[in-house]
N, C-alpha and C positions, 0 to 999 in steps of 0.2 A: 504495501500500500504506498502509496506517495505522501509525503509531508504534509501535505494540503488534506489527504483523507484521513490520516491521523491525527488533524487537528481538528478536522469536523468530528469525526467520533469521540473522542475528549470532549467535544462540546456536548455531542448528544447526551454521553452518559452524564455529563453535572447537572445539564439540562430536565435529566430525567430526574434526579437527585439518588442514581443507583436504586432507584424503584422498577425494575422491570424484572417481570410484568406487574404490573400494577393490578389492587384489589379495587372493585366496583362500589361506587361510581366516582371517576373521576374529574375532580373541579379545577380546571384552569385560572390557577387563583394569579393574583398581581406578580407574584415569585419568577410564575412560571412563562411571562407572556413577554416576547422580547420587541423590541420595535426599532427599524431601521431604514432612513429612508430608498426610497426604489429609484429607477435611473432617474422617473421624470422628476421625481423630490429635489435629484441633483443638480438637474437641469435646473428644476425651480428656483433653487437656491443660488445657483453660478445667474441667473436672469436678473433676480433680487438684488445680488453683491454688482451687477452693471449700473442696473440703475441709481442704486444709494450713490456708489462712483460719483455719477451724473450728476446727479442732481447738488451732490457737494463742490462738485467743480463749478458748474454752474448757479448754484444757490437758488436752488430750484424750490419754493414753500410744496409747489402741486405736488414736485417729484418726491419731496418728503412723506407730505401726507398717503399717496400712493403707494410706496416703500411700506412703510409702518401698518397700513392697512391690512397686505398683501401679506406679512410677514404674520399678522396676527391668523389670518386664516389658515397660514401653515400652523401654529401653532393649534391652533382649534382641529384641525384635521390631526395632530398627535392622537388629540385627545380622544375624538372620537375614533377612528383606527383602531385605539387600545382598547378600548369600552366595546366595542364589535365582538371580541375575543374572551377578554375577561370573564372570570367564573361562566362559562358553558361547562355546562355536565354532559360526561361522555360516559356511557356504559357499553358495554356487549349485547349484543339483540339475539343473534342466530346466526349460525353455519352449515348449513344444510351437505350431506356429503354429496363428493363427487367422484367421477372416476381418472384416473389415472390418466393425463393427457389431455384434461378439460380443462375450464377457470373455477377455481374457489369465490365463493360469494360471501365474504364475511360484513353483516350486518351493523353497522351500529347507530345508537340510540342518542339525538344528540337533544337534550334538554333546554329549555331558554326559560328565566324563573323571572325575566325583568319584563316591563310592561310594553317593553320597542322590538320590533323583530333586530334578529341581526341577518343582517343580506350578505350575501356571496362571501361563503362560507367556503374554502377548499380544503378538501382531504386528499391527500396525496400518499400513497405506500411506497419504497424505494424501489426505484427503475420503472414506475407505472403512470398512469396518465391521472390526470387533477381529475377528483370528481366536487362539481360545484353547486352547494344547494342555501336556500334561505331557510333561515329557522323562526318560525312564527315566534310571535309572542304568549310569555304564559302556556307555552307547549312544547311538543317535541315533535321530531322528524325523522325518520330512519334513512339512512346512509349507507350506500353497498357497493364497493369495495371488491373490486377485483384482483385474483391474483392467480398466475399459472400454477397449475398440479400436476408437476413431472411427473412424482412419483406417489407412489402407495405410503399407507401407513398416516402419520399426523403431521398437519402442516401447523403451524405455530404460523400467528400473525403478527407480523413483525412492527417495530414501531413507525406509526403514524403521525406524519405532519399536518398539522391544521393552521393552517394564516387566512390573512383578509389584508385587501389593501382598500378597502372601502372607507369614507365615500368619494373620496376626488381622486385616489389611485397615487398619491405623494409618500405614503408612508405607507411599508407594509410590517403587519403585526404576525407573529407565531410562534408556536408552541408545536412539542413533542411530545403525545403519547403511548405507553403502551399497554394496552388492556390485557386481560389477561384471557386468551380467547384463540382455539384451537378447530381446525374441520379435520373430520375424516374421510381423506381417498382412499376409493377401493382401485383394487388391482382393473386393470384395463382389461375387458372383456376380448378374449382371441375371435377375429372376425369370423374364424374356421373352426370347428370342432366336429368330433364324432356326434353322431346322435345318444339322445339321454340314454345313459345304462339300465334300461329298464326291467326289474327285477321282479321278488316276489311280491307277495302281499305281506301286513304287517302280522298277518296269522300264519304266516309260513308255510301256504299255500301257494302251489303255481297259479299265477294270475292268467296265463292261458287260457283256461278253463271257463265257466259259467260261474261255479259256486259262488255264494257271496256278493254274485250282481246281482240278485233279481231285482234289487230296488233300483227302479229309474229315477234318475232325480232333473232328465232336462236334456237340454242339449245346447251344446255352444259351438263356435266358429273352428276351424279343423285345425291344429297344429302338424307343424311337420315333424314333432316328436310323437302324436298319437297312434298307437298301431291302426293297422287298415280295418280288423274287427270290430272298431269300435265306429268308425266313418257311419251314417244315418245316410245308407245307399237308396232307403224307398223316398226319404226327401229328397234326394240329389236326383231321384228318376222324373221327380212330378217337373222339374226344370231344367236344362239341359245347361242355363247359363246360370244357374246357381251358385252362391259359391258352397263348397264343401262342412258339412258339417257336423261336430264330433257328439256320440251320446255321453253323458254324466252318469256314473252312476252313486249312489252311498251307502253299498255295501262293507260289511268288516272288515272284507277283501280287496278293497278297492286299491288300487297301484299305488304304492310305496317304491319312494327311489331312495337307494345311498350311494351319494356323492361320494366316492373315495379318493385320498391320496394316492392308496398304493394300487387302483385299476388302472393310471394310468402309466404310457410306457417309458421305462428305466431311462430315454437314453433323452428325455426333459429334464433341464436343470429346473428351480427353485420355481422362478420366474414364469415361466413356460405353464409350470403346474399349474400357478393358482391364476392365471389366465383362463388356463381350459375350464378350470373347475367353477371362476366366476363366469364366463360363458354359461354353464349349466344349470348356475343357482338362477340367473335370470331367465333363462329356457325353462325351468319349472316352474316357476313362479310365473310367469303367463300365463303359463298351460294350466294354470290353477291346481298344479297336483303336488301331492305331501311328499317329502325328502327329508333325508338327513343327511348331514357333513359328516365326513370320518376325516381329520387330521393328524398326523401322526404326535402333536402333541393336545389333540380336545376333541371331541366327539359332541356333533349337535344332535339331539334323537330328531325324529322324524316331524314335521308339522308344516303348517301353511301361515300364508298371508305374510303383510306387511310389515311386522315386527320380526319374523321367526327369519323372513327374508334378508331384514338389518342387520339379526345376531349374525348370520353365514356369511356376509360381506366383508361385515367388521372382522369376524374372526381368519379373515384372507386377507382383508388391509393389513392387520397388525400379527399376521404369521410372522415368528423370529426374531419383532421388531419387540414388544412388551418391556 
């Protein structure tokens, strides 16, 4: 890292007072908000200096009045810019899980306890584009920050820079916050994967027979993993252009899958295995099947539903990284 980068990092650490990650809610007190002129502010100051020199040189009373008036305007701008950011409350809201290779979305709740709105508040993550929002008076608003999620596991929210140059753009006020927040990144599903390993039902019987499947529960759209014997051929024969439908059964021997680590080819590495298992979990959930997951260090019993799908994907995301 360059000397400039080292100096900036030391300043950020000092600005955060060594409290990273921070507990919520985070309040931007007076000691946490820093103020400096922008390029426009520097140009404004240079113009006032030239005007003052001209007024002194030619002894222009109107020149003095103009310089002092504009200087007062600049001082007031410092106060308003600082107040636009000071005592703003920040709290983590949510960070939905994503698949590796996508974008993680971190939601921060900004709360304004003042009777005036806070306008043109900018939030920025390192190496990412700024997000600008307005925070209404006596209320809060959610800000969504995007961050690439290249690898599975936990993605920690880095420090966030909050700044504003409202109202005149002559002064920039900024602060750093480091909320305690993370996003779960699932493994990337394999683009191509073998068909689901259809196995025996929960009662140990062979699912290829009719036993336990006498309770007809209805029809749903046909999935690629569905056996041909479950296709509703009579319904398909009524209309040639109709999509295929599969029969659903509610018997005790309904199909149960085991998605097993050891059932995958031995030549595959860890990430390839996790990618295939992730694809199987997504396919089984989409087909509304009951499935279980067996990993070398964990076994999740068969079930179905969103919570079960999340539990399996979480186990795959954190495999070897707990």
